[in-house]
C-alpha angles and dihedrals in degrees: 000000000000128000084247087073086072098085106205115341091120093170094060092045093050091049090056096043090053094049101261123173087045095178109059103170109078097005130129131208128185121206109198126195145118125270108294095023092115100250093153093043088052093046092052091049091050093047093049091050092049091047097045114114092215099069092175091066103019122205094027094171094219109068121095096260092051092048091049090045093055091046089055090240104106106130095212098055126083133171106204122202093009090174090060096234128150118296117225132201090256090055090054091050092054090049092053090054091053095046090063094057113105115250117257098225114340130077088260143350118264117216119185114201109205117204092012087161087067093072116108123226093273092051090047094053090047088053091048091059088053092050092051093054126080108253143163096249143079113218123210109194116201115205138161092222132007089218088072089067128072115266086236090058092043091053089060093056139082098223125210119181115208108233127215118251125243113259093247092050092046094048091049089053093048091050089054095046100040107028095165095068126097120248089245093053090048091051093048091052091048092049093052096045101069088231098302119127095212092056092045091052090048091051089054096045094049098247091124093053097093088058094044088051093050092045090053092049090048090053092046091050088058089063094050124044146313093259089056090052094047093048092051092047090049088054094049090046091070092057119110114258096258093046090049087056093053088050090054092051089048091048092050090052091047093045088051091054091046093054092045089052094053100267114169149264084026095189093054093047092051090052092049089050090051090046092054089050090052092048092054086060091050092050086055087058091059097259117161116272093215091049090051094049091048091051089049092055091049091046093052092046092051093046096046096041094219111208090004 
């Protein structure tokens, strides 16, 4: 994986090309971006560049370190919490122990923490103690929003926000990667991706279909009755946190279309849209998904005056 795999994100690529971060051992990076923004792809590109033996052209792709990295067998690289679940205090303690192990062959170990924003306050405070200690590992934290992490944790990080791509750049990359799709399909995927390649590819592969279907049913329930809304909200309340966020994104898109196509009452639909946007921020603050979905059902019922 070359740095060219990071489409856009010139600030991050420039930092790596100019030798930043210059202090690997004991450093902490944070890569920030929504679902589908390519945080893990970026983290792997960064890690490969930092582990490369040919620092003048990192990542060179041909040295022993690059070959082992591409094969998934580099002993000094670890992706923690790959599934993106909640990170508990005991998990952080385990990470701490591993961060003090001497690297096998590189200057330092590189540990990528996926879903760092899913740590509660206790876990973040435990992580802060690790970040304050000298250690033999570089941490790369992946988060949807830096605001979900404590200011004390953020202050220990060099933060790089992954930027969305211009439509023309994104379309060109989609044409290159999925040449069998029609121009209309590519443009629809682009429009629904907020400028992020990973999200656009997920749209084309059908991975987003479940959330589009849930969002469509949610909008339909708003035109029916209170029970329909409640049943749908109970269903989405069982989703994992990250998937609930994807539902909220899809529901906002579906609501926008409903409003543009003359859905009524427009005022209520706009307020529900704004409410969903606000709930996404609450979710980033570790609010309960089931509590948010229950509050959403009550808000919709109040706005639409079912039976009134």
